[in-house]
C-alpha positions as CSV (number, residue, x, y, z in Angstrom):
1,M,9.6,-2.9,9.3
2,S,12.0,-0.3,8.0
3,L,11.5,2.1,10.9
4,S,14.0,2.2,13.8
5,P,12.7,1.3,17.3
6,R,13.4,4.8,18.5
7,R,11.3,6.3,15.6
8,M,8.5,3.9,16.3
9,Y,8.6,4.9,20.0
10,A,8.5,8.6,19.0
11,A,5.4,7.9,16.9
12,L,3.8,6.1,19.8
13,V,4.6,8.9,22.3
14,A,3.1,11.4,19.7
15,S,0.0,9.1,19.2
16,D,0.7,9.6,15.5
17,A,-2.2,7.9,13.5
18,A,-0.1,8.1,10.3
19,Y,1.8,5.1,11.6
20,D,-1.3,2.9,12.3
21,G,-0.9,-0.3,10.4
22,R,2.8,0.2,9.7
23,F,3.7,-1.4,13.0
24,W,2.1,-2.6,16.2
25,V,3.2,-2.1,19.8
26,G,3.1,-4.8,22.5
27,V,3.6,-3.8,26.2
28,R,5.4,-6.5,28.0
29,T,4.3,-5.4,31.5
30,T,0.6,-5.4,30.8
31,G,0.4,-8.0,28.0
32,I,-1.5,-5.6,25.8
33,Y,-0.9,-4.6,22.2
34,C,-1.9,-1.3,20.7
35,R,-1.9,0.9,17.6
36,P,0.8,3.7,17.5
37,S,-2.1,6.2,17.8
38,C,-3.4,4.8,21.1
39,R,-4.1,7.5,23.6
40,A,-3.4,5.3,26.7
41,R,-0.6,6.2,29.1
42,K,2.8,5.7,27.4
43,P,4.9,2.8,28.6
44,R,8.7,2.9,29.0
45,F,10.8,2.1,25.9
46,E,12.4,-1.0,27.5
47,N,8.9,-2.5,28.1
48,L,7.9,-2.5,24.5
49,R,7.9,-5.0,21.7
50,F,7.4,-3.8,18.2
51,A,5.9,-6.0,15.5
52,A,5.0,-5.8,11.8
53,S,1.6,-7.4,12.5
54,R,-0.9,-7.7,15.2
55,E,-1.1,-11.5,14.6
56,E,2.5,-11.7,15.6
57,L,1.7,-10.1,19.0
58,A,-1.4,-12.1,19.5
59,A,0.5,-15.3,18.9
60,A,3.1,-14.1,21.5
61,G,0.3,-13.9,24.1
62,F,-0.6,-10.2,23.9
63,R,-4.3,-9.2,24.0
64,A,-5.9,-6.2,22.2
65,C,-6.1,-2.9,24.0
66,K,-9.6,-1.9,25.1
67,K,-8.9,1.8,24.4
68,C,-7.7,1.8,20.8
69,H,-9.2,-1.5,19.6
70,P,-6.4,-2.5,17.3
71,E,-8.2,-5.7,16.3
72,T,-10.8,-3.6,14.4
73,W,-8.3,-1.4,12.5
74,P,-8.6,-0.2,9.8
75,E,-12.0,1.3,10.2
76,T,-13.9,1.9,7.0
77,A,-13.5,5.5,5.8
78,P,-16.5,7.4,4.6
79,A,-17.2,6.8,0.9
80,W,-16.7,10.5,0.2
81,L,-13.2,10.7,1.5
82,P,-11.4,9.0,-1.5
83,V,-13.4,11.4,-3.7
84,L,-11.9,14.4,-1.8
85,L,-8.4,12.9,-1.9
86,E,-8.6,12.5,-5.7
87,H,-10.0,16.0,-6.1
88,M,-7.0,17.3,-4.1
89,R,-4.4,15.2,-6.1
90,A,-5.9,16.2,-9.4
91,R,-5.6,19.9,-8.6
92,C,-2.3,19.9,-6.9
93,P,-0.4,22.2,-6.5
94,E,-3.2,24.7,-6.7
95,P,-5.0,25.3,-3.4
96,V,-8.3,23.6,-2.6
97,H,-10.2,25.3,0.2
98,E,-11.9,23.4,3.0
99,G,-15.3,24.9,2.1
100,R,-15.0,23.4,-1.4
101,L,-14.1,20.0,0.1
102,A,-17.1,20.2,2.4
103,A,-19.4,21.0,-0.5
104,L,-18.0,18.1,-2.5
105,A,-18.6,15.7,0.4
106,G,-22.0,17.1,1.2
107,R,-20.8,17.5,4.8
108,D,-19.9,20.4,7.1
109,I,-16.3,21.5,7.4
110,S,-16.0,20.0,10.9
111,S,-17.0,16.5,9.6
112,V,-14.4,16.8,6.8
113,R,-11.6,17.8,9.2
114,R,-12.6,15.1,11.6
115,A,-12.5,12.4,8.9
116,F,-9.1,13.6,7.6
117,R,-7.6,13.5,11.1
118,R,-9.1,10.1,11.9
119,Y,-8.2,8.3,8.7
120,L,-5.1,10.2,7.5
121,G,-3.7,11.6,10.7
122,A,-3.6,15.2,9.3
123,S,-6.0,18.1,8.6
124,P,-7.1,18.7,5.0
125,M,-4.7,21.6,4.8
126,A,-1.7,19.6,6.2
127,Y,-2.5,16.9,3.7
128,Q,-2.6,19.4,0.9
129,R,0.7,20.9,2.0
130,R,2.2,17.4,1.9
131,L,0.9,16.9,-1.7
132,R,2.4,20.3,-2.7
133,L,5.8,19.4,-1.1
134,L,5.8,16.0,-2.9
135,V,5.2,17.8,-6.2
136,A,8.0,20.3,-5.3
137,R,10.4,17.4,-4.5
138,E,9.7,15.8,-7.9
139,R,10.4,19.2,-9.7
140,L,13.6,19.8,-7.7
141,V,14.9,16.3,-8.6
142,A,14.2,17.1,-12.2
143,G,16.5,20.1,-11.8
144,E,14.2,23.1,-11.5
145,D,15.1,26.2,-9.6
146,A,14.1,26.0,-5.9
147,L,12.6,29.5,-5.7
148,A,10.5,29.0,-8.9
149,V,9.4,25.6,-7.6
150,G,8.3,27.0,-4.2
151,L,6.3,29.8,-5.8
152,A,4.8,27.4,-8.4
153,C,3.7,25.0,-5.6
154,G,1.8,27.7,-3.8
155,F,4.2,28.9,-1.2
156,D,4.2,32.7,-0.7
157,S,7.8,33.0,0.3
158,D,11.1,31.2,-0.2
159,S,11.8,31.0,3.5
160,G,8.3,29.5,4.2
161,F,8.9,26.9,1.4
162,R,12.4,26.0,2.7
163,A,11.1,25.6,6.3
164,A,8.2,23.4,5.2
165,F,10.4,21.4,2.9
166,R,13.0,20.8,5.6
167,R,10.3,19.8,8.2
168,E,8.9,17.3,5.7
169,F,12.0,15.8,4.2
170,G,14.8,16.6,6.6
171,L,16.9,18.6,4.2
172,T,16.6,21.9,2.3
173,P,15.5,22.2,-1.3
174,G,19.0,23.2,-2.3
175,A,20.5,20.2,-0.6
176,L,18.2,17.9,-2.5
177,R,19.1,19.5,-5.8
178,R,22.8,19.1,-4.9
179,G,22.3,15.4,-4.6
180,G,20.5,14.8,-1.3
181,V,18.4,11.7,-0.8
């Protein structure tokens, strides 16, 4: 596990499904282990035990939560979800509208959004923004101009691009170009 205990606790408090499978949480006071996305009441930090696998927690005497069912994770994603993800990756950074994704999946928009949130922890548009920011990061590392990269990656303004980039990576596009991590 490369995540700090405080970062894992923050993910647990936020019920962030993006961390499911990256680590597991055991609650010493109840003897139960959960996924980071569990919606149960949040325990105090000092009562937690973080582990890289659920088997480690089970061997230590923890039992599976009846609310988040960590023993059944990962659930099988619908067969059409990988098709949509590949469609989005292939067209990145150009925008793909949710209606187009729903048509490709043969589902309504609500079903597509629900599947994205459940299996990826983000909406289709948030996932697409992440893809665009990853492309932008590659281009910035290659030495391209930040303003040109932001516009090419589908951001309407330099300030919007900088704000989204900073939220995602923790530094500005200019700082990355100047040798940031």
